[in-house]
C-alpha positions as CSV (number, residue, x, y, z in Angstrom):
1,X,0.0,0.0,0.0
2,X,1.3,3.4,-1.0
3,X,0.5,6.3,1.4
4,X,1.3,10.0,0.8
5,X,1.4,12.7,3.5
6,X,1.8,16.1,1.9
7,X,0.7,19.7,2.1
8,X,2.1,23.0,3.6
9,X,1.0,22.3,7.1
10,X,2.9,20.7,10.0
11,X,2.5,17.0,10.6
12,X,3.6,15.0,7.6
13,X,6.6,13.3,9.3
14,X,4.7,13.2,12.6
15,X,1.8,11.3,10.9
16,X,4.3,8.8,9.4
17,X,5.9,8.3,12.9
18,X,2.4,7.7,14.3
19,X,1.9,5.0,11.7
20,X,5.4,3.6,12.6
21,X,4.3,3.3,16.3
22,X,1.1,1.5,15.3
23,X,3.1,-0.9,13.0
24,X,5.7,-1.5,15.8
25,X,2.9,-2.2,18.2
26,X,1.9,-5.1,16.0
27,X,5.4,-6.6,16.2
28,X,6.3,-5.5,12.7
29,X,9.5,-3.9,11.4
30,X,9.9,-0.2,10.3
31,X,12.5,1.7,8.5
32,X,12.6,5.5,7.9
33,X,14.9,6.7,5.1
34,X,15.4,10.5,5.4
35,X,16.0,12.2,2.1
36,X,16.6,15.8,3.2
37,X,17.0,16.0,6.9
38,X,20.7,16.3,7.8
39,X,22.9,14.9,10.5
40,X,21.2,16.8,13.4
41,X,19.2,14.7,15.8
42,X,15.4,14.8,16.2
43,X,13.2,13.3,18.9
44,X,12.7,10.2,16.8
45,X,16.4,9.5,16.7
46,X,16.5,9.5,20.5
47,X,13.5,7.2,20.7
48,X,15.1,4.7,18.2
49,X,18.3,4.7,20.3
50,X,16.4,4.0,23.5
51,X,14.4,1.2,21.9
52,X,17.6,-0.5,20.7
53,X,19.2,-0.1,24.2
54,X,16.1,-1.6,25.9
55,X,16.0,-4.5,23.5
56,X,19.7,-5.2,24.1
57,X,19.2,-5.1,27.9
58,X,16.4,-7.7,27.6
59,X,18.5,-9.9,25.4
60,X,21.4,-9.7,27.8
61,X,19.2,-10.5,30.8
62,X,17.3,-13.4,29.3
63,X,17.4,-14.2,25.6
64,X,14.3,-16.3,26.1
65,X,12.2,-13.1,26.9
66,X,12.5,-12.1,23.2
67,X,11.4,-15.5,21.9
68,X,8.6,-14.8,19.4
69,X,9.3,-11.0,19.6
70,X,12.4,-10.8,17.4
71,X,10.8,-8.1,15.3
72,X,9.3,-6.2,18.3
73,X,10.4,-2.6,18.3
74,X,12.5,-3.1,15.2
75,X,12.7,0.5,14.1
76,X,15.6,2.0,12.2
77,X,16.3,5.4,10.8
78,X,18.7,5.8,8.0
79,X,19.7,9.5,7.6
80,X,20.8,9.9,4.0
81,X,20.1,13.5,3.3
82,X,22.7,16.2,3.7
83,X,20.4,18.9,5.2
84,X,18.4,21.7,3.7
85,X,19.2,22.5,0.1
86,X,20.2,26.0,-0.7
87,X,18.8,27.6,2.5
88,X,19.7,28.1,6.1
89,X,23.5,28.3,5.4
90,X,23.7,25.3,3.1
91,X,27.0,25.6,1.3
92,X,27.2,22.1,-0.3
93,X,27.3,21.8,-4.1
94,X,24.0,20.8,-5.5
95,X,25.6,17.7,-7.0
96,X,26.2,16.3,-3.5
97,X,22.5,16.7,-2.5
98,X,21.6,15.0,-5.8
99,X,24.0,12.1,-5.1
100,X,22.7,11.7,-1.6
101,X,19.1,11.6,-2.8
102,X,20.0,9.0,-5.5
103,X,21.8,6.9,-2.9
104,X,18.7,7.0,-0.6
105,X,16.5,5.8,-3.4
106,X,18.9,3.0,-4.3
107,X,19.0,2.0,-0.6
108,X,15.2,1.9,-0.6
109,X,15.1,-0.4,-3.7
110,X,17.6,-2.7,-2.0
111,X,15.8,-3.0,1.3
112,X,12.4,-3.3,-0.4
113,X,13.7,-6.2,-2.4
114,X,15.0,-7.9,0.7
115,X,11.5,-7.7,2.2
116,X,12.7,-7.3,5.9
117,X,10.6,-4.2,6.6
118,X,6.8,-4.1,6.8
119,X,6.7,-0.3,6.7
120,X,9.2,1.9,4.9
121,X,8.9,5.7,5.3
122,X,10.5,7.8,2.6
123,X,10.7,11.0,4.7
124,X,10.9,14.2,2.7
125,X,11.1,12.4,-0.6
126,X,8.5,14.7,-2.1
127,X,10.8,17.6,-1.3
128,X,13.7,15.8,-3.0
129,X,11.6,15.4,-6.1
130,X,10.3,19.0,-6.1
131,X,13.8,20.3,-5.8
132,X,14.9,18.2,-8.8
133,X,17.3,16.0,-6.7
134,X,15.7,12.9,-8.0
135,X,13.1,12.3,-10.7
136,X,9.4,11.4,-10.0
137,X,9.6,8.6,-12.6
138,X,12.4,6.9,-10.6
139,X,10.4,7.1,-7.4
140,X,7.2,5.8,-9.1
141,X,9.1,2.9,-10.6
142,X,10.6,2.0,-7.2
143,X,7.3,2.2,-5.2
144,X,5.4,0.2,-7.8
145,X,7.4,-2.8,-6.7
146,X,5.8,-2.7,-3.2
147,X,4.1,-6.0,-2.3
148,X,0.4,-5.7,-1.3
149,X,1.1,-6.7,2.3
150,X,3.8,-4.0,2.8
151,X,3.4,-0.2,3.3
152,X,5.4,2.7,1.9
153,X,4.8,6.2,3.2
154,X,6.1,9.2,1.2
155,X,6.2,12.5,3.1
156,X,7.0,16.1,2.2
157,X,5.5,19.2,0.7
158,X,4.6,19.4,-3.0
159,X,3.9,15.8,-3.7
160,X,3.8,15.5,-7.5
161,X,0.5,14.6,-9.2
162,X,1.9,11.3,-10.4
163,X,2.6,10.1,-6.8
164,X,-0.8,11.2,-5.6
165,X,-2.4,9.3,-8.5
166,X,-0.3,6.2,-7.7
167,X,-1.0,6.2,-4.0
168,X,-3.8,4.3,-2.3
169,X,-4.2,6.8,0.5
170,X,-3.3,10.5,0.4
171,X,-3.6,13.1,3.2
172,X,-2.9,16.8,2.8
173,X,-1.8,18.7,5.9
174,X,-3.1,22.3,5.5
175,X,-1.6,25.1,7.6
176,X,-4.1,27.3,9.3
177,X,-1.8,28.9,11.9
178,X,1.8,28.3,12.9
179,X,4.1,30.1,15.5
180,X,6.9,30.3,12.8
181,X,4.8,32.9,11.0
182,X,5.1,35.1,14.1
183,X,8.8,34.8,14.1
184,X,9.0,31.9,16.6
185,X,11.8,29.3,16.1
186,X,11.1,25.6,15.8
187,X,10.6,23.9,19.2
188,X,12.3,20.8,20.5
189,X,9.8,17.9,21.0
190,X,7.3,19.6,18.7
191,X,9.1,20.3,15.5
192,X,12.1,18.1,15.8
């Protein structure tokens, strides 16, 4: 199933993370591939780290406790983007951003073919497409290989018409009011 979260309002990645929690709660595996977000850490990064630490503790105490729960809390985040493109002090050559986006898409194809993950989130892939870092046709071809029992979520503003048409479920987040418009900076635990 292909899901798109798009629009100019806040909540696209947040909605994808909510779906990740629901999927994890069912004992299934989740991977988030980040196409734009750079090396800084968000709340979800800290959560994934804590999950891995807890799972390791349980395994070290009594490996039998994990019997039947091998996939439980199996959540990985693969940061492949190099940060914002052309704004907020970005000084990287565009080619480096293009290469990073292409590598992220290749990684998606690889892990999708392996079939390990039940849900794969392509975070900010719509932005990578709208910035011309990767082509919509490449993404369409890759997501069309998704088996019926698996889920792929594509997030980011400006989802192209082709992705919206190919998706089974599309939600548009619409901004009505945001503190950023009053000069407020992004807030820890709310925005990242």
